[in-house]
C-alpha positions as CSV (number, residue, x, y, z in Angstrom):
1,M,-45.2,-57.1,29.9
2,K,-41.7,-56.4,30.1
3,N,-40.6,-59.4,28.1
4,H,-43.2,-58.5,25.3
5,K,-41.7,-55.2,24.9
6,W,-38.2,-56.9,24.7
7,A,-39.4,-59.0,22.1
8,L,-40.9,-56.3,19.9
9,S,-37.9,-54.1,20.2
10,A,-35.5,-57.0,19.3
11,V,-37.6,-57.9,16.2
12,A,-37.5,-54.2,15.2
13,I,-33.7,-53.9,15.6
14,A,-33.0,-57.4,13.9
15,T,-35.4,-56.6,10.9
16,L,-33.9,-53.2,10.4
17,S,-30.4,-54.7,10.4
18,S,-31.4,-57.3,7.9
19,L,-32.7,-54.5,5.5
20,L,-29.4,-52.6,6.1
21,T,-27.2,-55.6,5.6
22,P,-26.7,-57.4,2.4
23,A,-27.1,-61.2,2.6
24,S,-23.9,-63.2,1.7
25,A,-23.3,-65.5,-1.3
26,L,-24.1,-69.1,-0.5
27,A,-25.3,-67.9,3.0
28,W,-26.7,-70.3,5.4
29,D,-30.4,-70.1,5.4
30,S,-31.3,-70.4,9.1
31,L,-29.4,-69.8,12.5
32,T,-30.4,-72.0,15.4
33,V,-28.8,-71.2,19.0
34,F,-28.2,-73.5,22.0
35,G,-26.6,-71.9,25.2
36,D,-26.9,-69.8,28.4
37,S,-27.3,-66.3,29.2
38,L,-24.7,-65.0,26.9
39,S,-26.8,-65.8,24.0
40,D,-30.5,-65.8,25.7
41,G,-32.9,-63.8,23.5
42,G,-35.6,-63.7,26.0
43,N,-36.3,-67.4,27.2
44,V,-35.2,-66.3,30.7
45,G,-34.0,-62.9,29.9
46,R,-31.8,-60.5,27.8
47,F,-28.6,-60.2,29.6
48,T,-27.3,-56.9,28.7
49,Y,-28.4,-53.5,29.9
50,D,-31.4,-51.7,27.8
51,G,-31.8,-55.3,26.4
52,A,-35.1,-54.1,24.6
53,Q,-32.9,-51.5,22.6
54,H,-29.6,-53.7,22.0
55,P,-29.3,-56.6,19.8
56,L,-27.3,-59.5,21.1
57,Y,-24.4,-61.0,19.3
58,D,-26.2,-63.9,17.9
59,E,-29.1,-61.7,16.7
60,I,-26.6,-59.3,15.0
61,L,-25.2,-62.5,13.4
62,A,-28.8,-63.7,12.1
63,A,-29.3,-60.1,10.6
64,H,-26.1,-60.6,8.7
65,L,-28.0,-63.7,7.3
66,G,-31.1,-61.8,6.5
67,Q,-32.6,-63.7,9.4
68,N,-34.7,-62.6,12.6
69,L,-33.6,-64.5,15.3
70,Q,-36.3,-65.0,18.0
71,A,-36.4,-66.9,21.5
72,S,-37.9,-70.4,21.2
73,S,-40.5,-69.6,23.9
74,R,-42.0,-67.2,21.0
75,G,-41.8,-69.8,18.4
76,G,-38.1,-68.9,17.4
77,S,-34.9,-70.9,17.0
78,N,-32.9,-69.5,19.8
79,Y,-33.3,-72.1,22.5
80,A,-30.6,-70.5,24.8
81,Q,-31.4,-69.9,28.6
82,G,-30.0,-67.9,31.2
83,N,-28.3,-69.9,33.8
84,G,-28.0,-72.8,31.4
85,V,-25.4,-75.7,31.8
86,T,-24.5,-78.7,29.7
87,I,-26.8,-81.3,31.6
88,P,-29.5,-81.8,33.8
89,A,-27.2,-83.4,36.4
90,I,-26.1,-79.8,37.3
91,N,-29.4,-78.0,36.4
92,P,-32.4,-80.1,35.5
93,D,-34.4,-77.2,34.4
94,L,-32.0,-75.2,32.2
95,N,-29.6,-77.1,30.0
96,T,-28.6,-77.5,26.5
97,Q,-28.9,-81.3,26.5
98,D,-32.6,-80.4,27.0
99,Q,-32.6,-77.5,24.4
100,L,-31.2,-79.7,21.7
101,A,-33.5,-82.4,22.3
102,S,-36.4,-80.1,22.1
103,Y,-35.3,-78.6,18.7
104,L,-34.6,-82.3,17.1
105,Q,-38.1,-83.2,18.3
106,S,-39.4,-80.2,16.5
107,T,-37.6,-81.2,13.2
108,G,-38.0,-85.0,13.3
109,G,-34.5,-85.4,14.2
110,R,-32.9,-83.6,11.5
111,A,-30.9,-80.5,11.3
112,D,-30.7,-78.1,8.5
113,G,-27.8,-79.0,6.1
114,N,-27.7,-75.4,4.9
115,G,-28.4,-74.1,8.3
116,L,-25.7,-72.5,10.9
117,Y,-25.8,-73.4,14.5
118,I,-24.3,-71.7,17.8
119,H,-23.5,-74.0,20.8
120,W,-22.1,-71.9,23.3
121,V,-22.3,-73.3,27.0
122,G,-20.0,-73.9,30.0
123,A,-19.6,-70.6,32.0
124,N,-22.4,-71.8,34.6
125,D,-20.8,-75.3,34.7
126,I,-17.6,-73.7,35.7
127,A,-19.3,-71.4,38.4
128,A,-20.9,-74.8,39.5
129,A,-17.6,-76.5,39.8
130,V,-16.0,-73.6,41.7
131,T,-18.7,-74.1,44.4
132,N,-17.7,-77.8,45.0
133,P,-13.7,-77.8,44.9
134,L,-13.6,-81.5,45.6
135,T,-15.5,-82.4,42.6
136,A,-14.6,-79.5,40.3
137,R,-12.3,-81.4,37.9
138,E,-14.8,-84.0,37.6
139,T,-17.6,-81.5,36.9
140,I,-15.5,-79.7,34.2
141,S,-14.6,-83.0,32.6
142,T,-18.1,-84.1,32.7
143,S,-19.5,-81.0,31.2
144,A,-17.1,-80.4,28.5
145,T,-17.5,-84.0,27.4
146,A,-21.5,-83.6,27.2
147,A,-20.7,-80.3,25.2
148,V,-18.8,-82.2,22.6
149,A,-21.4,-85.0,22.5
150,Q,-24.1,-82.4,22.0
151,V,-22.2,-80.9,19.1
152,K,-21.6,-84.4,17.5
153,T,-25.2,-84.9,17.8
154,L,-26.0,-81.8,15.7
155,L,-23.4,-82.7,13.2
156,D,-24.6,-86.2,12.8
157,A,-28.2,-84.9,12.4
158,G,-26.9,-83.2,9.3
159,A,-26.3,-79.7,10.5
160,G,-24.4,-77.5,8.1
161,A,-21.9,-75.8,10.2
162,V,-21.7,-75.3,14.1
163,I,-20.2,-72.2,15.7
164,V,-18.6,-73.5,19.0
165,P,-17.2,-70.6,20.9
166,N,-15.0,-71.2,24.0
167,V,-15.8,-70.1,27.5
168,P,-14.3,-66.5,28.4
169,Q,-12.1,-66.4,31.4
170,L,-14.5,-66.0,34.1
171,G,-11.6,-65.2,36.4
172,S,-11.4,-61.8,34.7
173,T,-14.9,-60.7,35.7
174,P,-16.1,-58.4,38.3
175,Y,-17.9,-61.5,39.9
176,M,-14.5,-62.5,41.3
177,V,-14.4,-59.3,43.3
178,E,-17.9,-60.0,44.6
179,A,-17.0,-63.5,45.6
180,V,-14.2,-62.4,47.7
181,L,-15.9,-59.5,49.5
182,S,-19.0,-61.8,50.1
183,V,-16.8,-63.6,52.9
184,L,-17.1,-60.6,55.1
185,G,-20.3,-61.3,56.6
186,S,-22.5,-58.4,57.7
187,A,-19.7,-56.1,56.6
188,A,-19.9,-57.2,53.0
189,T,-22.5,-54.7,51.9
190,P,-20.7,-51.6,52.3
191,A,-17.6,-52.9,51.4
192,L,-18.9,-54.1,48.2
193,A,-20.4,-50.7,47.7
194,A,-17.0,-48.9,48.3
195,A,-15.3,-51.4,46.1
196,F,-17.3,-50.9,43.1
197,Q,-17.7,-47.3,43.6
198,S,-13.8,-47.1,43.2
199,L,-13.8,-49.8,40.5
200,D,-16.5,-48.2,38.3
201,D,-15.0,-44.7,38.2
202,V,-11.6,-45.5,37.3
203,A,-10.0,-46.0,33.7
204,T,-8.1,-49.1,33.0
205,P,-6.3,-48.6,29.9
206,N,-4.0,-51.4,30.5
207,T,-3.5,-54.7,32.4
208,A,-1.3,-52.9,35.1
209,A,-3.9,-50.4,35.4
210,R,-6.4,-53.0,35.7
211,Q,-4.5,-54.6,38.7
212,Q,-4.1,-51.4,40.3
213,A,-7.7,-50.6,40.2
214,V,-8.4,-53.9,42.1
215,Q,-5.8,-53.2,44.8
216,D,-7.1,-49.5,45.3
217,A,-11.1,-51.1,45.4
218,F,-9.8,-53.5,48.2
219,T,-8.4,-50.6,49.9
220,Q,-11.4,-48.8,49.9
221,A,-13.5,-52.0,51.0
222,A,-11.2,-52.6,53.8
223,G,-11.8,-48.9,54.9
224,Q,-15.3,-49.9,55.5
225,I,-14.1,-52.3,58.4
226,S,-11.2,-50.3,60.0
227,T,-10.0,-46.7,59.5
228,I,-6.8,-47.7,61.3
229,P,-4.3,-47.3,58.2
230,V,-2.2,-50.4,59.1
231,V,-5.2,-52.7,59.8
232,R,-7.0,-51.4,56.5
233,D,-3.9,-52.1,54.4
234,A,-3.1,-55.5,56.0
235,L,-6.9,-56.4,55.2
236,A,-6.8,-55.0,51.8
237,K,-3.5,-57.1,51.1
238,Q,-5.4,-60.2,52.2
239,L,-8.4,-59.5,50.1
240,Y,-6.0,-58.8,47.1
241,A,-4.4,-62.0,47.5
242,A,-7.5,-64.1,47.9
243,W,-8.8,-62.3,44.8
244,Q,-5.6,-63.4,42.9
245,A,-5.9,-67.1,44.1
246,L,-9.5,-67.3,43.4
247,S,-9.0,-65.8,39.9
248,E,-6.4,-68.1,39.1
249,Q,-8.3,-71.1,40.3
250,V,-11.3,-70.2,38.2
251,T,-9.1,-69.3,35.0
252,A,-7.5,-72.7,35.6
253,L,-10.8,-74.3,35.5
254,S,-12.1,-72.4,32.4
255,D,-8.8,-73.3,30.6
256,G,-9.5,-77.1,31.5
257,Y,-13.0,-76.6,30.2
258,N,-12.0,-75.1,27.0
259,Q,-8.9,-77.6,26.6
260,Q,-11.2,-80.8,27.0
261,E,-13.7,-79.4,24.9
262,E,-11.2,-78.5,22.1
263,A,-9.8,-81.9,22.3
264,G,-13.2,-83.6,21.9
265,L,-14.1,-81.3,19.0
266,A,-11.0,-82.2,17.4
267,Q,-12.1,-85.7,17.0
268,L,-15.2,-84.9,15.2
269,N,-15.9,-84.6,11.7
270,G,-18.0,-81.9,10.2
271,N,-18.0,-78.2,9.8
272,I,-17.0,-76.7,13.1
273,V,-16.4,-73.0,13.6
274,R,-14.4,-72.8,16.9
275,V,-13.9,-69.0,17.9
276,D,-11.7,-67.9,20.6
277,I,-13.7,-65.7,22.8
278,A,-11.4,-66.1,25.6
279,G,-8.4,-65.1,23.6
280,L,-10.4,-62.0,22.4
281,F,-11.6,-60.8,25.8
282,N,-7.9,-61.1,26.9
283,E,-6.7,-58.8,23.9
284,V,-9.4,-56.4,24.8
285,I,-8.5,-56.3,28.3
286,A,-4.8,-55.8,27.5
287,N,-5.8,-52.8,25.1
288,P,-9.4,-51.8,25.7
289,T,-8.8,-48.0,24.3
290,Q,-8.4,-49.6,20.8
291,Y,-11.9,-51.2,21.1
292,G,-13.7,-48.3,22.4
293,L,-13.6,-49.1,26.1
294,S,-12.1,-47.6,29.1
295,N,-13.1,-49.9,31.8
296,T,-12.7,-53.5,32.0
297,I,-13.3,-54.5,35.7
298,G,-16.2,-52.4,36.7
299,M,-19.9,-52.7,35.5
300,A,-22.4,-50.4,34.3
301,C,-25.4,-51.6,36.1
302,P,-25.9,-51.0,39.8
303,L,-24.2,-53.5,42.2
304,G,-26.7,-56.3,42.7
305,T,-28.6,-55.6,39.5
306,S,-28.8,-58.4,36.9
307,A,-28.0,-57.1,33.4
308,A,-31.5,-58.6,32.5
309,E,-33.1,-56.2,34.7
310,C,-30.7,-53.3,34.2
311,S,-31.6,-50.1,32.6
312,S,-29.4,-47.0,31.8
313,A,-32.2,-44.7,33.3
314,A,-32.3,-46.4,36.6
315,P,-30.9,-44.8,39.6
316,G,-27.3,-46.2,40.1
317,F,-26.3,-47.0,36.6
318,S,-22.9,-45.8,35.9
319,S,-21.9,-43.9,32.5
320,A,-18.6,-42.8,33.9
321,Q,-17.0,-45.3,31.7
322,A,-17.3,-47.3,28.5
323,Y,-17.5,-50.7,30.3
324,L,-16.5,-54.3,29.2
325,F,-19.1,-55.7,31.5
326,A,-22.9,-54.9,32.0
327,D,-23.1,-56.6,35.2
328,H,-20.8,-58.9,37.2
329,L,-20.7,-61.4,34.7
330,H,-22.4,-60.2,31.3
331,P,-20.9,-58.2,28.6
332,S,-22.4,-54.7,27.6
333,P,-24.2,-54.1,24.3
334,A,-21.0,-52.9,22.7
335,V,-19.0,-55.9,23.5
336,H,-21.9,-58.0,22.0
337,A,-21.3,-56.2,19.0
338,M,-17.8,-56.9,18.9
339,I,-18.4,-60.6,19.6
340,A,-20.6,-60.8,16.3
341,D,-17.9,-58.8,14.4
342,Y,-15.5,-61.2,15.6
343,I,-17.4,-64.5,14.8
344,Q,-18.6,-62.9,11.2
345,S,-14.8,-62.3,10.5
346,V,-14.0,-66.0,11.3
347,L,-17.4,-67.2,8.9
348,D,-16.2,-64.8,6.2
349,A,-12.6,-65.7,6.0
350,P,-12.4,-68.4,3.7
351,A,-14.9,-66.7,1.5
352,Q,-12.6,-63.9,1.1
353,V,-9.5,-66.2,0.7
354,A,-11.4,-68.0,-2.1
355,A,-10.8,-64.8,-4.4
356,L,-6.9,-66.0,-4.7
357,S,-8.0,-68.6,-7.2
358,Q,-9.4,-66.2,-9.6
359,S,-6.2,-64.3,-10.3
360,P,-4.4,-67.1,-12.1
361,L,-7.2,-66.9,-14.7
362,M,-6.6,-63.2,-15.3
363,M,-2.9,-63.8,-15.8
364,A,-3.7,-66.1,-18.6
365,R,-6.1,-63.7,-20.2
366,D,-3.3,-61.1,-20.3
367,M,-0.8,-63.5,-22.0
368,H,-3.4,-64.5,-24.4
369,N,-4.4,-61.1,-25.5
370,T,-0.6,-60.5,-26.5
371,L,-0.4,-63.9,-28.2
372,D,-3.6,-63.1,-30.0
373,G,-2.1,-59.6,-31.1
374,H,0.8,-61.4,-32.6
375,L,-1.2,-64.4,-34.3
376,Q,-3.8,-61.9,-35.7
377,Q,-1.0,-60.0,-37.4
378,Q,0.6,-63.1,-38.8
379,R,-2.6,-64.0,-40.5
380,Q,-2.7,-60.8,-42.3
381,Q,1.1,-60.8,-43.1
382,P,2.3,-64.4,-42.7
383,A,6.2,-65.0,-42.8
384,S,7.6,-67.5,-45.1
385,A,8.7,-71.1,-44.5
386,G,12.1,-71.0,-42.4
387,Q,11.7,-67.6,-41.1
388,F,11.7,-66.5,-37.5
389,T,9.4,-64.2,-35.7
390,V,9.9,-62.5,-32.5
391,F,7.4,-60.8,-30.7
392,G,6.8,-58.8,-27.4
393,G,3.9,-57.2,-25.7
394,Y,2.5,-55.5,-22.6
395,A,-1.1,-56.1,-21.6
396,G,-3.2,-55.4,-18.6
397,Q,-6.7,-55.4,-17.0
398,H,-8.7,-53.2,-14.7
399,R,-11.7,-55.1,-13.1
400,D,-14.2,-53.6,-10.7
401,Y,-16.2,-56.3,-8.7
402,Q,-19.9,-55.9,-8.2
403,G,-20.8,-58.7,-5.9
404,D,-21.4,-59.3,-2.3
405,S,-19.6,-57.6,0.9
406,W,-16.4,-59.8,0.1
407,N,-16.4,-59.3,-3.6
408,N,-16.9,-55.4,-4.2
409,G,-13.3,-54.1,-4.8
410,D,-11.2,-53.9,-7.9
411,A,-8.0,-55.5,-9.3
412,N,-5.4,-54.1,-11.5
413,T,-2.9,-56.4,-13.7
414,T,0.3,-55.9,-15.9
415,N,1.8,-58.5,-17.9
416,L,4.9,-58.5,-20.1
417,T,5.2,-61.5,-22.7
418,L,7.9,-62.3,-25.0
419,G,8.0,-64.9,-27.5
420,I,9.6,-66.6,-30.7
421,G,8.1,-68.3,-33.6
422,Y,9.2,-70.5,-36.3
423,Q,7.5,-70.7,-39.7
424,L,7.4,-74.5,-40.3
425,T,5.6,-74.0,-43.8
426,D,4.0,-71.0,-45.3
427,N,0.9,-71.8,-43.2
428,W,2.0,-73.4,-40.2
429,Q,4.0,-71.4,-37.2
430,T,4.8,-72.7,-34.0
431,G,6.6,-71.2,-31.1
432,V,7.2,-70.7,-27.3
433,L,6.7,-67.7,-25.1
434,F,7.4,-66.4,-21.6
435,S,5.3,-64.4,-19.7
436,N,5.6,-62.5,-16.5
437,A,2.7,-61.0,-14.4
438,N,2.2,-58.6,-11.6
439,Q,-1.3,-58.1,-10.1
440,R,-2.7,-55.9,-7.2
441,Q,-5.9,-57.5,-6.2
442,E,-8.4,-55.9,-3.9
443,P,-11.4,-58.0,-4.0
444,S,-13.0,-55.8,-1.1
445,S,-12.2,-53.2,1.1
446,N,-11.3,-55.9,3.8
447,F,-9.0,-58.3,1.8
448,D,-6.3,-57.6,-0.7
449,Y,-3.1,-59.2,-2.1
450,K,-0.3,-59.2,-4.7
451,L,0.2,-61.8,-7.4
452,R,3.5,-62.3,-9.0
453,G,3.8,-65.2,-11.7
454,N,6.0,-66.8,-14.5
455,L,4.1,-68.4,-17.3
456,V,5.8,-70.5,-20.2
457,A,3.7,-71.6,-23.3
458,I,4.0,-73.5,-26.6
459,Y,1.7,-72.5,-29.2
460,S,0.8,-73.3,-33.0
461,Q,-1.1,-71.8,-35.8
462,L,-2.2,-73.3,-38.8
463,T,-4.0,-71.4,-41.8
464,L,-6.4,-73.5,-44.0
465,F,-7.1,-72.6,-47.7
466,D,-6.3,-68.9,-47.1
467,Q,-9.4,-68.5,-45.3
468,G,-9.5,-70.7,-42.2
469,W,-7.2,-70.7,-39.3
470,I,-6.8,-72.6,-36.1
471,N,-4.5,-72.1,-33.1
472,A,-3.6,-73.6,-30.0
473,D,-1.4,-73.1,-27.0
474,L,-0.6,-75.1,-23.8
475,H,0.6,-73.0,-20.9
476,Y,2.0,-73.5,-17.3
477,A,2.5,-70.9,-14.7
478,D,4.4,-70.7,-11.3
479,L,2.6,-68.4,-8.9
480,D,3.6,-66.5,-5.7
481,F,0.9,-64.7,-3.7
482,D,2.5,-62.0,-1.5
483,S,1.2,-59.7,1.0
484,I,-2.2,-61.3,1.5
485,E,-3.9,-59.1,4.2
486,R,-7.2,-59.7,5.7
487,D,-8.6,-56.7,7.7
488,I,-10.8,-57.4,10.7
489,H,-13.0,-54.8,12.3
490,I,-13.9,-55.4,15.9
491,G,-16.1,-52.6,17.2
492,P,-14.0,-49.6,16.4
493,A,-10.8,-51.5,16.2
494,T,-9.1,-52.8,13.0
495,R,-6.5,-55.4,12.9
496,T,-4.8,-56.9,10.0
497,E,-3.9,-60.6,9.4
498,Q,-1.2,-61.3,7.0
499,G,0.2,-64.5,4.9
500,N,1.7,-65.7,1.7
501,S,0.9,-68.6,-0.6
502,S,2.0,-70.1,-3.8
503,G,0.0,-71.7,-6.8
504,K,0.3,-73.4,-10.0
505,L,-1.7,-73.1,-13.1
506,L,-2.0,-75.6,-16.1
507,G,-4.2,-74.8,-19.3
508,M,-4.7,-75.0,-22.8
509,R,-6.8,-73.1,-25.5
510,V,-8.1,-73.8,-28.9
511,Q,-9.3,-71.1,-31.4
512,T,-10.6,-71.3,-34.8
513,G,-12.1,-69.0,-37.5
514,W,-13.1,-68.6,-41.1
515,S,-12.7,-65.3,-43.0
516,L,-15.1,-64.3,-45.8
517,P,-13.7,-61.6,-48.1
518,L,-15.6,-58.3,-48.3
519,G,-13.5,-56.6,-51.2
520,E,-9.8,-56.0,-51.4
521,H,-9.3,-54.7,-47.8
522,L,-12.0,-56.4,-45.6
523,N,-12.9,-59.8,-44.6
524,T,-15.1,-61.0,-41.9
525,G,-16.4,-64.4,-40.4
526,P,-17.2,-66.6,-37.3
527,V,-14.6,-67.4,-34.6
528,A,-14.9,-70.0,-32.0
529,S,-12.5,-71.0,-28.9
530,Y,-12.4,-73.4,-25.9
531,A,-10.0,-73.1,-23.0
532,L,-9.4,-75.3,-20.2
533,D,-7.6,-74.2,-17.2
534,Y,-6.6,-76.0,-13.9
535,G,-5.5,-73.7,-11.0
536,R,-4.2,-74.4,-7.6
537,V,-3.5,-72.2,-4.6
538,G,-1.3,-73.7,-1.8
539,G,-2.9,-73.5,1.7
540,Y,-1.4,-71.2,4.2
541,S,-1.5,-69.9,7.8
542,E,-1.5,-66.4,8.8
543,N,1.5,-64.8,10.3
544,G,0.2,-63.7,13.7
545,D,-1.0,-65.5,17.0
546,S,-3.9,-63.5,18.0
547,S,-7.5,-64.7,18.3
548,T,-8.2,-63.9,14.7
549,S,-5.2,-65.7,13.0
550,M,-6.3,-68.6,10.8
551,R,-5.2,-71.0,8.6
552,Y,-6.5,-72.2,5.1
553,S,-6.7,-75.3,2.9
554,D,-5.6,-75.8,-0.8
555,Q,-8.0,-74.7,-3.2
556,T,-8.3,-75.6,-6.8
557,T,-9.9,-73.9,-9.8
558,H,-11.2,-75.9,-13.0
559,S,-12.4,-73.4,-15.6
560,Q,-14.0,-74.4,-19.0
561,I,-15.0,-71.5,-21.3
562,G,-16.2,-71.8,-24.6
563,A,-17.0,-68.9,-27.0
564,V,-18.6,-68.3,-30.3
565,G,-18.4,-64.8,-32.1
566,W,-17.8,-62.7,-35.3
567,R,-14.8,-60.7,-36.4
568,I,-14.1,-58.3,-39.0
569,D,-10.4,-57.5,-40.2
570,S,-9.0,-55.0,-42.4
571,K,-5.7,-55.1,-44.3
572,Q,-3.1,-53.4,-46.8
573,W,-3.9,-50.0,-45.1
574,L,-1.5,-47.8,-43.1
575,I,-3.6,-48.8,-40.1
576,N,-5.6,-51.9,-40.2
577,P,-8.4,-51.8,-37.7
578,W,-10.2,-54.9,-36.4
579,A,-13.4,-55.7,-34.1
580,Q,-14.7,-58.7,-32.6
581,V,-17.7,-59.5,-30.3
582,S,-17.8,-63.0,-28.7
583,Y,-20.3,-64.6,-26.4
584,N,-18.7,-66.8,-23.7
585,H,-20.3,-69.7,-21.7
586,Q,-18.5,-71.1,-18.4
587,F,-19.0,-75.0,-18.2
588,G,-19.3,-77.0,-15.3
589,D,-19.1,-76.5,-11.5
590,T,-17.1,-73.5,-11.0
591,D,-17.7,-72.9,-7.2
592,S,-14.7,-72.1,-5.0
593,T,-14.4,-74.2,-1.7
594,V,-11.9,-73.2,1.1
595,R,-11.6,-75.1,4.2
596,A,-10.2,-73.0,7.5
597,G,-10.0,-72.6,11.0
598,L,-8.3,-70.7,13.8
599,K,-4.5,-71.5,14.2
600,S,-5.5,-72.1,17.8
601,T,-7.8,-75.0,16.9
602,S,-7.5,-78.3,15.3
603,T,-11.1,-77.9,13.9
604,S,-11.9,-76.4,10.6
605,F,-15.1,-75.8,8.4
606,A,-15.6,-75.3,4.7
607,R,-17.0,-72.4,2.9
608,S,-18.3,-72.6,-0.7
609,I,-18.4,-69.5,-2.7
610,E,-20.6,-69.7,-6.1
611,A,-19.0,-68.6,-9.2
612,G,-20.4,-65.6,-11.0
613,D,-22.4,-65.3,-14.2
614,K,-21.9,-68.2,-16.6
615,N,-22.5,-66.1,-19.6
616,W,-21.1,-63.0,-20.8
617,L,-20.2,-60.9,-23.9
618,D,-16.8,-59.8,-24.9
619,M,-16.4,-57.0,-27.1
620,S,-12.9,-56.2,-28.6
621,V,-11.4,-53.5,-30.9
622,G,-7.8,-53.2,-32.0
623,A,-5.6,-52.3,-34.9
624,N,-2.4,-53.7,-36.8
625,V,0.1,-51.2,-38.2
626,P,3.0,-52.1,-40.4
627,L,6.1,-50.3,-39.5
628,G,8.1,-51.5,-42.6
629,Q,8.4,-54.9,-44.4
630,T,9.3,-56.9,-41.6
631,V,8.0,-55.2,-38.3
632,N,4.6,-54.5,-37.2
633,A,2.8,-53.1,-34.2
634,F,-0.3,-54.1,-32.7
635,A,-2.7,-52.9,-30.1
636,G,-6.3,-53.7,-28.9
637,V,-8.8,-53.2,-25.9
638,S,-11.8,-55.0,-25.0
639,T,-14.5,-54.8,-22.3
640,V,-16.9,-57.4,-20.7
641,G,-20.8,-57.1,-21.1
642,G,-23.5,-58.8,-19.5
643,N,-21.8,-59.9,-16.4
644,S,-23.5,-58.9,-13.2
645,D,-20.4,-59.7,-11.0
646,Y,-17.7,-57.3,-12.4
647,H,-17.1,-54.8,-15.3
648,Q,-13.6,-55.3,-16.7
649,V,-11.6,-53.6,-19.3
650,T,-8.3,-55.2,-20.9
651,W,-5.8,-53.8,-23.2
652,N,-2.6,-54.8,-24.8
653,V,0.1,-53.2,-27.1
654,G,2.9,-55.0,-28.9
655,V,5.3,-55.6,-31.9
656,N,6.6,-58.3,-33.7
657,A,9.4,-58.7,-36.3
658,T,10.2,-61.4,-38.8
659,F,13.7,-62.3,-40.0
């Protein structure tokens, strides 16, 4: 009955979370979990206190995908089992080898190519190795090798991506204190009670305070054996030394498992999302207050009570501190939420970084707005053969993104363009220009950067029969992406990873139109254009060395935009307004793909982000203003309509002179 209550509550929590959390663009369509008690959603138990009320990390991740993760014993896709190990040789009843085999048997041997998988195992293998020191290293090696083989089986079966967390440092758990005091025989029970009464009540705001808390706990434990200060203190010193030695031994085994698993994973192909839970726990232990915790060595559950059976309403439950641990091994609900935050930040990072590839196209548009202002004026008041025309303009954009959680911010651009043209004949001008761009891009509240770029272009315009015209340009830009900042929220804590990159843009555009006279001062007619741009953003690594620091591959952009529209112009007035509306279509596959991984691993995974709407309207108005016989000013403003991904306003002002 208790298990059914857990299941119903977990369903309610996960369903509510899925309703409140928007699904990510091109998100995976399923989540399947293999592992031990850290991931078990109810096959053996839910190993955190008040498990019926609190979702585990994997259930939170599933809700982010719009999924409702259920235990496999209830027909769901969470196969993890408390006490699970890697292979039957260590535990014939509870192991990920059998979990994986059961899953593949149910799917005909195929994994979901659009599915996300979690494979997290090893803690119980390390615990088994500790109990048999003579074979400990062999056990660790065998288990790590088996874990890698199981990940390979998933990838070979077609799995879209596999999350493989490393094992937290078991040497940092309260279990180490229990293990040391358990050797005291009949005195162990009062010694344990005294030790954990001390550990549970004290705050450990840093590593030094944590160490002191353990020393004090052993002093309290030793006091249950002897009240003679000299004897008590000597025994406490011995117990503390034994705790240090055991913690170092177990930490070494944990490190060995993680390193061997990492070495094996590095040899595999496919999308492996390696996450550094061990590193994250070390960072939390070093500064728990930042993460909303106050105690990293005690536990909330009563001594001897498993987190799977632990209730905050039970006698002996401690609320004296905000605990890292629910029981002697398992994290508290708040820490499960932090693990989910951390893994989600790794999954989202390449999708956030993919936004870098869009800013070069905005730079090209700013340049084109100024060039168009000049060329439009020249069509109304052309220079004579042999004359030079100089022009300059200032252009910019404001864009409000309206997409998913990593594409809901805004952007502002500014652009200065200077150019010179030469009139080869009365109806043919050619020229060159230079453009400098500065952009502040904040695609989402958790990701922002600056773009600085220099662009050069050659252009030409030909008028035909006094009514038709065609122009073209070829442009190249050198780009610097500065102050790239990615914010990561882990519980109440926020950290920022920073980086820098560079890029290139090569493109061309052709425009044409035909003017139909509407009297002396007006003409109108169709317009059409085609633009082709290739952009490249260089790969880079973030500057930090924390558990969240990542590296990214190169990314490329291939943009083909065709447009058709209608235009109306005026001439020979003091101010000559114009207006244009055009329908735009993006050709081809414009998805952005970035490959990424933590700096601490050699593995990586790819994330593809779908381009936005392929069709939209541009609506523009502007004016040309003669300032004399040879000098003219021009200005324009435009907006985008019918695009569900962003709302955009662009503007430009400029001047040209003929001599």
